[in-house]
Phi, psi and omega in degrees: 000127172294137183284137177244354183291143173308133186241150172265093183247136181249132184254117180215159185272137182289138178214131180295339190275321194237337187279135183286157180311315183311319173303312181295326185287315168307315181291326181284329172297312179292320184294312176299327173297318179271318180227061183302322176299319184292318180299312188289306189278324188269322185258354174072025190239125186260344185226168178295316182289330169302325188273336171301308182296327174284322172309311183296316178294323184288339184260020175283326180265095183295346183252008173239182176262153356295148176233135177231134169257132178254141171273110192250126176249132176297131180298333169294318171300324177296324176294317184285323191254342183258132180266132186289141176235121185289347174273354178287127188305140175273011184255003171299158183293331183275340172286329181285327178295313184288341182275191184309150176248022173295132186251151183286172179298318186292327184284325176285330176286322174301315178289316175289333172298324186273007188064024179261101187247006183269358186277065178261109186293343175293337184265005179234139183239039185218151173249148167282124171246010175183162173197157173214145191233137163261120181231163186279338178211132179238339168244101182315314184285010181224057189293337183286349177260133189190135003268186183232142166272124192214155163065042170287120180213152168221132184311127185320318190280358185238012186282359176264017185243018179062026181292327175302307176297326181287325181294310189292319181294321179301310181287324176296323183294332184259346182306319188290353183272341186275158184239164178306147187269029184256020179082357176270177182251023170290130179273154177287136182258343181217165177221146189237157163213181176216147176223156176293137177298342176285343175280070183303321184292325180295334174288312179304311182298318181288333180295335175298336183259012175095007179278150180230141179285134185242329171193167172259144191212145178274119176208127190051054175061031181207140173281125179241153182255114184278127175242149183225145179226134176285128182288347177296317180287155177251129172217154183252338192069170182228000000 
């Protein structure tokens, strides 16, 4: 059963310096569950642990891209408000985060090598129940289109709590502050995303935030709709 009870959710950025390993693992698990082909082909990661390592490295610079916002739920609040559903897959991100937080040797080595010693799961009492990323490239064959709103997901048992809207709105508010990575000070004026053409609801949903379809494209063996939004306009979604 999806949770419809009010939740105390914090939207915060993912950081290699402050976020615990369990948060990275939750996002990696959700990503493999939702977009396995994209993670393997576009990100070059064949396992969850490999993707955890990549996420940690990618999020060392908090002032550049990729930049990820996470929806964090306090574990105590989760216990009080979420009704367990026996049909919910144990591979969801929330389940992964609540499970053991033992990490691989490679993950620990990456963290220690970079001097990131604050990622102690014992000091955190929250789980990731959703996230969204702003990244420079989401379709490698189209580098001229940048940046991209990507990897939006919300744990299935929390999809009645408007978290997708909150994550999208928050990311769009922040997107215009970033500058191109060529050393200049030019800020991004638009943002892109893509959804599968067969996912008609996705096209309609993102349209509520001001995104417009600009072309269809073959990507990872599927026809996708590339959508664009001007960052000058302010939208809140519905």
